[in-house]
ZAMARGU-4260 file (C-alpha; in steps of 0.2 Angstrom, whole numbers, plus 5000, padded with zeros to 4 digits):
<rodrens>
0) 5001/5000/5001 | 5007/5018/4997 | 5004/5030/5008 | 4997/5046/5005 | 5009/5064/5009
5) 5000/5067/5024 | 5003/5050/5031 | 5021/5050/5028 | 5024/5065/5036 | 5035/5080/5030
10) 5047/5085/5044 | 5056/5101/5043 | 5072/5095/5048 | 5077/5076/5040 | 5093/5070/5035
15) 5101/5077/5019 | 5114/5090/5015 | 5111/5109/5020 | 5110/5124/5005 | 5121/5132/5020
20) 5135/5122/5018 | 5136/5127/4998 | 5151/5139/4994 | 5138/5149/4983 | 5130/5155/5000
25) 5143/5154/5013 | 5140/5166/5027 | 5122/5165/5025 | 5114/5160/5040 | 5097/5162/5047
30) 5087/5165/5031 | 5095/5150/5023 | 5094/5138/5039 | 5074/5145/5038 | 5074/5143/5020
35) 5079/5125/5019 | 5065/5120/5034 | 5052/5128/5022 | 5057/5119/5009 | 5058/5101/5017
40) 5041/5103/5026 | 5032/5105/5008 | 5027/5089/5003 | 5024/5092/4984 | 5043/5096/4984
45) 5048/5084/4996 | 5038/5068/4991 | 5042/5059/5006 | 5032/5046/5001 | 5038/5042/4983
50) 5058/5044/4986 | 5070/5028/4987 | 5076/5022/5003 | 5093/5014/5006 | 5094/4995/5010
55) 5099/4990/5027 | 5104/4974/5021 | 5108/4964/5004 | 5107/4946/4998 | 5123/4938/4992
60) 5119/4937/4974 | 5106/4947/4963 | 5104/4945/4944 | 5111/4960/4941 | 5122/4973/4948
65) 5120/4990/4943 | 5137/5003/4948 | 5132/5022/4947 | 5113/5030/4948 | 5116/5046/4938
70) 5107/5051/4921 | 5113/5031/4913 | 5112/5020/4930 | 5095/5024/4936 | 5087/5020/4920
75) 5097/5003/4917 | 5092/4998/4934 | 5073/5006/4932 | 5070/4996/4915 | 5078/4981/4921
80) 5066/4980/4937 | 5052/4983/4924 | 5054/4964/4922 | 5047/4954/4939 | 5059/4938/4935
85) 5076/4949/4936 | 5082/4954/4954 | 5091/4970/4952 | 5104/4977/4964 | 5109/4996/4962
90) 5124/5004/4970 | 5127/5023/4973 | 5142/5031/4981 | 5133/5045/4986 | 5117/5048/4997
95) 5100/5055/4995 | 5095/5069/4985 | 5095/5085/4994 | 5077/5093/4993 | 5082/5110/4988
100) 5092/5100/4975 | 5074/5102/4968 | 5073/5119/4966 | 5079/5124/4948 | 5086/5140/4954
105) 5097/5132/4966 | 5105/5121/4950 | 5122/5126/4956 | 5120/5126/4974 | 5129/5110/4978
110) 5143/5111/4966 | 5157/5107/4977 | 5147/5102/4991 | 5158/5086/4995 | 5142/5079/5001
115) 5135/5076/4985 | 5149/5081/4973 | 5164/5072/4969 | 5174/5088/4968 | 5184/5084/4953
120) 5196/5094/4946 | 5209/5092/4932 | 5229/5095/4934 | 5233/5111/4931 | 5242/5117/4913
125) 5238/5131/4902 | 5222/5134/4904 | 5210/5137/4919 | 5224/5150/4925 | 5213/5160/4936
130) 5211/5143/4948 | 5229/5146/4950 | 5236/5128/4953 | 5222/5118/4956 | 5215/5114/4937
135) 5199/5115/4932 | 5183/5111/4942 | 5172/5097/4936 | 5157/5095/4946 | 5152/5078/4945
140) 5137/5071/4953 | 5140/5058/4970 | 5123/5057/4973 | 5106/5048/4969 | 5102/5054/4953
145) 5122/5058/4950 | 5125/5070/4938 | 5107/5076/4934 | 5105/5083/4951 | 5119/5096/4949
150) 5117/5101/4929 | 5109/5116/4920 | 5093/5102/4916 | 5094/5107/4897 | 5087/5095/4885
155) 5094/5093/4867 | 5097/5075/4857 | 5112/5085/4847 | 5112/5083/4827 | 5113/5068/4815
160) 5128/5071/4811 | 5135/5068/4827 | 5128/5050/4826 | 5134/5047/4809 | 5152/5052/4815
165) 5150/5038/4831 | 5146/5026/4813 | 5160/5031/4806 | 5171/5030/4825 | 5165/5009/4825
170) 5148/5013/4834 | 5140/5000/4819 | 5121/5002/4822 | 5122/5017/4832 | 5115/5030/4818
175) 5103/5045/4821 | 5090/5033/4814 | 5094/5019/4825 | 5094/5030/4841 | 5076/5041/4839
180) 5066/5027/4845 | 5078/5026/4862 | 5077/5046/4861 | 5058/5045/4862 | 5058/5031/4876
185) 5064/5044/4890 | 5056/5059/4885 | 5040/5067/4891 | 5038/5082/4882 | 5022/5095/4888
190) 5024/5106/4877 | 5020/5097/4860 | 5008/5107/4849 | 5012/5123/4857 | 5030/5125/4857
195) 5036/5110/4850 | 5031/5099/4837 | 5028/5079/4839 | 5039/5077/4825 | 5052/5080/4834
200) 5047/5074/4851 | 5038/5062/4862 | 5027/5064/4875 | 5026/5045/4881 | 5043/5044/4892
205) 5045/5046/4911 | 5057/5061/4910 | 5046/5078/4910 | 5052/5090/4897 | 5046/5108/4896
210) 5052/5126/4897 | 5054/5133/4916 | 5036/5140/4922 | 5047/5156/4925 | 5057/5169/4913
215) 5057/5186/4917 | 5059/5201/4910 | 5079/5200/4907 | 5077/5184/4898 | 5066/5193/4885
220) 5078/5208/4886 | 5092/5194/4881 | 5082/5188/4868 | 5077/5205/4860 | 5097/5210/4860
225) 5101/5193/4850 | 5087/5199/4837 | 5094/5213/4835 | 5111/5207/4832 | 5106/5199/4819
230) 5106/5180/4826 | 5089/5168/4824 | 5079/5166/4838 | 5070/5150/4836 | 5057/5139/4845
235) 5066/5122/4846 | 5082/5118/4846 | 5079/5099/4845 | 5071/5103/4825 | 5082/5097/4814
240) 5077/5110/4801 | 5082/5127/4813 | 5099/5119/4819 | 5106/5135/4824 | 5100/5151/4834
245) 5095/5155/4850 | 5081/5148/4861 | 5074/5149/4877 | 5077/5129/4880 | 5066/5115/4886
250) 5073/5108/4903 | 5070/5092/4910 | 5057/5099/4924 | 5040/5098/4931 | 5027/5106/4944
255) 5042/5120/4945 | 5054/5107/4952 | 5071/5098/4945 | 5069/5081/4938 | 5082/5068/4940
260) 5083/5052/4931 | 5084/5045/4948 | 5066/5054/4953 | 5061/5049/4935 | 5064/5029/4933
265) 5066/5023/4951 | 5053/5017/4962 | 5051/5013/4979 | 5051/4995/4987 | 5033/4997/4987
270) 5031/4996/4972 | 5045/4988/4965 | 5049/4973/4978 | 5063/4966/4964 | 5074/4983/4965
275) 5087/4986/4979 | 5096/5003/4980 | 5110/5003/4991 | 5117/5022/4996 | 5135/5025/5004
280) 5141/5011/4994 | 5159/5016/4986 | 5162/5004/4972 | 5182/4999/4971 | 5183/4983/4957
285) 5173/4972/4947 | 5177/4952/4952 | 5183/4946/4939 | 5185/4925/4939 | 5190/4916/4922
290) 5187/4932/4910 | 5170/4933/4918 | 5163/4949/4929 | 5155/4940/4945 | 5154/4954/4956
295) 5158/4970/4963 | 5167/4975/4979 | 5161/4991/4987 | 5166/5000/5004 | 5150/5005/5013
300) 5146/5021/5023 | 5153/5014/5040 | 5171/5011/5031 | 5167/4990/5029 | 5173/4980/5016
305) 5159/4971/5008 | 5155/4959/4990 | 5140/4958/4982 | 5138/4943/4966 | 5130/4944/4950
310) 5121/4929/4942 | 5118/4938/4925 | 5128/4954/4921 | 5139/4968/4929 | 5134/4985/4920
315) 5144/5000/4925 | 5136/5016/4924 | 5147/5029/4934 | 5149/5041/4922 | 5165/5045/4911
320) 5176/5049/4926 | 5171/5035/4937 | 5169/5020/4927 | 5186/5018/4919 | 5192/5022/4938
325) 5185/5005/4942 | 5190/4997/4928 | 5208/4999/4929 | 5207/4995/4948 | 5199/4978/4940
330) 5212/4976/4928 | 5204/4981/4916 | 5215/4993/4906 | 5233/5000/4898 | 5246/4984/4903
335) 5260/4996/4909 | 5247/5008/4919 | 5240/4993/4927 | 5259/4984/4931 | 5265/5000/4939
340) 5252/4998/4952 | 5255/4980/4953 | 5236/4975/4948 | 5235/4959/4939 | 5228/4961/4920
345) 5212/4953/4916 | 5211/4965/4899 | 5223/4974/4890 | 5211/4990/4885 | 5215/5007/4882
350) 5203/5013/4895 | 5205/5032/4899 | 5214/5036/4885 | 5200/5045/4874 | 5194/5058/4887
355) 5186/5073/4877 | 5175/5087/4885 | 5166/5104/4878 | 5179/5118/4880 | 5176/5137/4878
360) 5179/5153/4889 | 5168/5163/4900 | 5168/5182/4899 | 5161/5194/4913 | 5151/5208/4911
365) 5145/5222/4923 | 5127/5230/4921 | 5129/5247/4929 | 5109/5254/4925 | 5104/5238/4938
370) 5108/5237/4957 | 5116/5223/4962 | 5100/5218/4975 | 5097/5199/4980 | 5082/5189/4969
375) 5078/5179/4983 | 5068/5188/4997 | 5053/5181/5006 | 5041/5188/4994 | 5050/5178/4981
380) 5051/5161/4994 | 5031/5164/4998 | 5029/5163/4977 | 5037/5146/4979 | 5032/5138/4993
385) 5012/5145/4988 | 5014/5138/4970 | 5030/5132/4964 | 5032/5148/4953 | 5041/5161/4952
390) 5060/5167/4949 | 5063/5151/4960 | 5057/5140/4947 | 5068/5145/4935 | 5088/5145/4931
395) 5085/5164/4923 | 5095/5171/4911 | 5104/5153/4910 | 5087/5144/4901 | 5092/5154/4887
400) 5104/5147/4875 | 5111/5146/4857 | 5120/5137/4843 | 5132/5144/4830 | 5143/5138/4817
405) 5162/5144/4818 | 5172/5148/4805 | 5178/5129/4804 | 5162/5123/4804 | 5155/5112/4788
410) 5135/5120/4788 | 5132/5107/4776 | 5131/5094/4788 | 5119/5106/4800 | 5131/5101/4815
415) 5135/5119/4826 | 5150/5119/4834 | 5147/5132/4845 | 5135/5134/4859 | 5132/5149/4870
420) 5127/5152/4890 | 5123/5166/4900 | 5122/5166/4920 | 5119/5179/4933 | 5101/5188/4941
425) 5098/5171/4950 | 5087/5167/4965 | 5100/5159/4975 | 5104/5166/4990 | 5101/5178/5001
430) 5106/5184/5020 | 5092/5191/5026 | 5076/5190/5016 | 5072/5207/5016 | 5066/5213/4998
435) 5080/5225/4992 | 5095/5218/5001 | 5110/5223/4993 | 5124/5208/4989 | 5139/5220/4991
440) 5141/5238/5001 | 5147/5246/4984 | 5135/5238/4974 | 5126/5255/4972 | 5143/5261/4959
445) 5146/5242/4954 | 5132/5236/4945 | 5125/5219/4943 | 5136/5207/4938 | 5132/5192/4924
450) 5142/5181/4912 | 5143/5173/4896 | 5150/5156/4889 | 5156/5152/4872 | 5157/5133/4869
455) 5169/5123/4858 | 5156/5108/4854 | 5167/5097/4843 | 5185/5099/4851 | 5197/5091/4841
460) 5209/5091/4858 | 5209/5075/4867 | 5213/5067/4886 | 5216/5054/4897 | 5214/5048/4914
465) 5226/5037/4924 | 5229/5032/4942 | 5238/5039/4954 | 5238/5028/4967 | 5235/5007/4971
470) 5220/5013/4982 | 5206/5015/4975 | 5199/5028/4985 | 5212/5041/4979 | 5204/5049/4963
475) 5211/5047/4947 | 5222/5059/4937 | 5214/5069/4925 | 5222/5077/4909 | 5211/5086/4897
480) 5223/5093/4885 | 5213/5107/4881 | 5218/5117/4866 | 5233/5106/4861 | 5224/5105/4846
485) 5225/5122/4837 | 5209/5123/4829 | 5200/5124/4845 | 5207/5140/4852 | 5200/5146/4832
490) 5184/5141/4835 | 5185/5148/4854 | 5188/5165/4847 | 5175/5164/4837 | 5164/5161/4850
495) 5171/5177/4858 | 5169/5186/4844 | 5149/5181/4843 | 5150/5188/4862 | 5158/5204/4857
500) 5142/5208/4844 | 5130/5202/4856 | 5137/5214/4871 | 5138/5228/4858 | 5119/5229/4854
505) 5110/5243/4858 | 5098/5235/4868 | 5110/5229/4881 | 5118/5246/4881 | 5103/5256/4882
510) 5094/5245/4896 | 5108/5239/4905 | 5123/5249/4900 | 5132/5232/4899 | 5151/5233/4900
515) 5168/5221/4903 | 5170/5218/4922 | 5189/5223/4924 | 5190/5213/4939 | 5190/5198/4926
520) 5197/5206/4911 | 5212/5218/4919 | 5222/5203/4918 | 5222/5203/4900 | 5219/5220/4898
525) 5234/5224/4904 | 5245/5219/4890 | 5233/5219/4876 | 5220/5229/4868 | 5201/5222/4874
530) 5193/5209/4861 | 5210/5207/4850 | 5217/5191/4845 | 5230/5191/4860 | 5218/5199/4872
535) 5206/5183/4868 | 5220/5169/4871 | 5223/5176/4886 | 5204/5177/4892 | 5204/5159/4883
540) 5216/5151/4895 | 5213/5163/4909 | 5195/5160/4912 | 5193/5144/4902 | 5175/5137/4903
545) 5179/5119/4906 | 5162/5110/4901 | 5155/5095/4915 | 5154/5087/4897 | 5166/5072/4897
550) 5166/5054/4888 | 5173/5044/4877 | 5183/5036/4892 | 5178/5019/4885 | 5171/5021/4868
555) 5163/5008/4858 | 5174/5001/4846 | 5189/5005/4857 | 5184/4997/4875 | 5168/4990/4871
560) 5157/4982/4856 | 5140/4993/4849 | 5132/4981/4862 | 5141/4989/4877 | 5151/4973/4882
565) 5166/4976/4889 | 5179/4967/4876 | 5187/4951/4884 | 5177/4947/4899 | 5160/4941/4899
570) 5145/4947/4909 | 5153/4965/4910 | 5145/4980/4901 | 5147/4998/4901 | 5132/5010/4898
575) 5136/5028/4902 | 5144/5044/4893 | 5161/5034/4894 | 5155/5025/4877 | 5151/5038/4869
580) 5165/5040/4855 | 5164/5058/4852 | 5154/5075/4856 | 5137/5077/4855 | 5135/5095/4847
585) 5124/5098/4862 | 5118/5098/4880 | 5124/5077/4882 | 5112/5072/4895 | 5097/5067/4883
590) 5110/5057/4872 | 5115/5048/4889 | 5099/5045/4893 | 5097/5037/4874 | 5112/5027/4878
595) 5107/5020/4894 | 5089/5015/4885 | 5098/5006/4872 | 5108/4997/4883 | 5094/4991/4895
600) 5086/4985/4878 | 5102/4975/4874 | 5101/4965/4890 | 5083/4961/4891 | 5087/4953/4874
605) 5100/4943/4878 | 5092/4938/4895 | 5074/4937/4889
</rodrens>
């Protein structure tokens, strides 16, 4: 029997991750603590009866073990458990989803919070120089729902040419046409017939997709500026007939809340008794016996080592950074790396050697004609708590995105290779909640800060990850090698030229008085003229936008076959972004979900 929300109870205090501990809200005390309590006390947001709980005890053996509950793993576990004959175990290193993460305006609030984020960084190099010797930050979800809890929620399938590239790289059977049914399986679009067409979308999938409930005046001023500058304003960036232009993106959300794959696909034990979820289970290796995966070893939240066995298959869905890490510690990877750390070699494969990521540049601007006051206040909170509407129900100007062609792109392929994002004016933080609360004492002189990002979608530079220790609890080393191919710098500079054009629009000047933020640009402006070629390269290397779209580290054709089976090892598959041989030109979560749906279908076909 499923209890009604009032029978479950919706306590003001629950075990979870505090918003107050977020670096974005550091120093905010009373209002944020009260806000978090209010949010947790709203059953429409906290949904206590529908949430998946962690199992106390595990059986010794399951049919399938899925490692990782992110954009792919939650789908794989959910789909496999639809068959009542399958007994499925899902292992997740992190804990429960914090209720505050369901608020769209808080989409950045949990980055670098080590309770829900692996908090990875690349090894330092000649990029992300504004981070000193720390390397580029790479937020990765360590929580139920994985990185689908930390990302910006945009829904984009990519372009047909992206998947033609996959086939050329060895992913036989993964063409655009062959993938379309699996895109449709995930998407539950709620704006077909109004914003988008049935021809390019599906309404039957479990993940709700639509525009956020709130846009706000700044969103439409930005669109007006883009239109004035000569860029197309399109309704749907998933329409292959309008591949380039700017739009208000559709996103994974419903009823004013973020939707993760875990929330959409995983059911509580009362509804799905053959699905067991264990949180706080950090998988360290796959157990391989006679070239067959027979189980996994994991360390629980008490620090104890455990082994659980799989009768049919082990599926790694831990993501493009953690899946190869597990494989390496399982003896699956480059021989020279494994032997260096005295790990017995089970399969000599190029695990971790095809690391790819979208990369670009962040430019900071000031809007002096706007006072720098906090969007989040008691009025905004009341609107959200009552109806899940208002500024908290969106990502502000971040919901505007655009796709354009660089000077190196082949427009005949309808495959834009530049994407643009905007950031700022969020309802994400406050100290007092008073209406008109200022952020800084000098805000009247400074104005409102925003940023704009230009990102290369088809970078030719490739990196790698490798071990730094034989201890599986020590994170791997990441070497993305950004801009090692000269074409990537050319594309990023093209992106900056587009941003310059946008920033010079009459609308942004008259409405906001837009200008470059000297605090973010002075280091480059001291040696080069603003917007010159040298200035642009300085900005790209200083304020590198190292996106969180990593993939390729166990690619199809290199480490796994087109059925996603690891070469040379029976009973082991990889189903996540790491199998994708090259980048989709857009936000990747929809493509990762498609991979998960296809992978689950492969498994069902094998064991039907």
